N, C-alpha and C positions, 0 to 999 in steps of 0.2 A: 112656295117660297115660305121659309120659316120666319116667324115674327122675331123682331129684335127688341131690346129695350136699352135705355142708357145705363151704363155701368161707371163705377169709379174704381178702376183697377189700380192697385197699389204699385205695380211695376209694368212697363210695356216692353218687357223682353219677350217678344213673340217667337223668337229664335234667331240667335246669331252665334257665329263661331266663337269659341273661347281663344284668347290670344294670350300668351305670356310674354310680356314686354321686358326685355333686358336693357337696363341703362346702367350708366356709371357716373358716379359723382366726381367733383374735382379732386377728392382725396384718393381716387382710384379704387373705392369700394363699389362692388357690383350688386346690383339689385334685381329681383324678379317680381314683376306685378302682373297679377292675372285680371284680365279685363274681358268684358263681353260687349263692349260699344266699339265695334270696329268694322269697317267696310272699305272696299277698294274700288277706285275707278282709274282706269288706265295705270299709270306708273305712280298712282298717289294712293296714299292709305290715310284714311280719316279715323282718329282715335278719340274716344271720349274718356277723360281722365278726371278723377277727383282733384279739386284744387289744393287739397292738403296732403295728398300722397307723395311718397317718396319718388315715384316715377316722373312726376311733373317737375319736382324739385331738381332732379338730376338732369332732366332735358333742358331745363332753363340754364343750367351751368355748361352742360356738355350736350350739345344738340344732336346726338347720335344714338340710334337704338337698333334692337333687333326684335322683329315681330316673329315670334315662335308659334307654330300651330300645332298643337297636340292632337293625338289620336284619342278615341274613347277609352283606350286601355290605361291611359295616364290620368284619368280622373282621380284616382287616390292621391297621386302626387300633386295635382292642382288644388284639390280640396285641403290637402295637408298644409299649403302655404296660404290658402284663401283667408284665413282669419288673422294674418300677421302683416306688419308694416314695417318697413325700414326707418321710419321716422321714430326719433327718440327726442323728447318724450312723446308718447302717443298722443296725437291731437285730440282735443276734447271730444269732437264730434264722432271720433272713432271708439271711444271708450263707452262700455266695457267690452264690446264685441271683439275688438283687436287687441293683440299684443305685440310688443317689439320683437323682432327677430332680425339679427344682423346677417345670419348665413341661411339664406333661403335655399341655396343650392344643396346644402347637406340635408336640410329639413325635407325637401322634396324628392331627394335622391337623384338629382340632376347632374349631368356631366357638362362642364364648360368647354367649349370649342372655339378657338380662336376665330374671330371674323376676319375677312380679307380687306374691307375697306373702311370699316368703322371700328371704335375702340370696344364697346360692350361685346361680351361673349355671346355666342350662339348656344342654345340648348340642344345637346347632341341627341337626346331621345325624341325630339320633336321632328316628324317627317319633313316639315316645311320651315324653312328658317329664312327670314327676309331682312336683309341688312338695309337701313334707311337713315335718313337725316331730317332733321326738322325744317320744314319750309316756312311754317307760320302757326301762331297761337291765336285762338279766338275765344274770348270768355263767353260762357253760356249762362242763360238763366239769371239766377240771383247771385251768381259768382261762386257756387259750390262745385262748378265743373268747368273744364276747359276743353275745347276741341282742338287737337294737334293735327295739322297736316303735314305728313310725312312724305318725302320722296324716296321711292324705292330705288336702291342703287345695285343691288344684287340678290339673287334668289337661289337658295340651295334646296335640293330635295333628295331624300333617300332614293337610292337607285331601285329599290324594291317597289316603289309606288309609281314609277314611270312607265309610260306605254311602251311596249316593245315595239322597235322599229321607228319610234318617234320620240326620242328622249327629252324633247322639250315640252312634253304633255304629261299631265297627271292622268293615270288610269283610274277613275273613280270606282272601278269594280275592286281595286286593289287597296284603296285608301279613301277615307271620308273623315272630315275633321269632327272634333268633339263640339257638340252644340249646347248652348244655354238657353233654356226657355222657362220662363216664370220661376227663376231661381232653382230650376232643376237641370240636370245634365242628360244629354242624349247623344247617341250616334244617329246618323241619318238613317231614315227608313229606306224601303226598297225603291229602286229607280222607277218613275212613274211617267217619264216623258223626256224630250229633249228640245231645246230652244232650236230655231231654224238655222242658227249659225254653228250648231255643233258639228263635228266631222260626220260626214255622210256614211262612211264606211264603218265607223264605230262610234256609235253615239254615247258610249260610257266613258269616252275620254274627253277632257276638257282642253 
């Protein structure tokens, strides 16, 4: 067994999927926010958002959103909008790393697709798009972050990533999400095993 030692890691992003959260303000202006603190359980999605970000501001006014999951080939588009914020003026804690950008859709080269049950648009280039509404907010830590519990209402997926003969399952041989680990982007590595609940006939599908 290898020895361990106590460390003081600057971030705890061991590996989480990147999500592009689309929201809309009371003025009808749409925003895209890249986040890496997101996980799902059942029909609920938990999202960690900065308390000074445009996404949280919009969600407090219009409690609807779309959770868009990009592929690794969209990393350039994700990073293009990463240092931007829809807030103006830019909050003090975001300066000078961030700049204001009112149209992240054009900046990232994203296509807006009308949602079916919520007001914010979906990102057409993302293989998975999850329409949701806010169930509750919870303050985190010293107040610089908020946990948002979102109820999933509808899920859309590109046909090209679905399992043949079972269209309600994603075929993980055809698609894997973009991951964020210690502030670096990765695609998932090779398949190394399956959970006991995975389909017996095809463990590559979820």
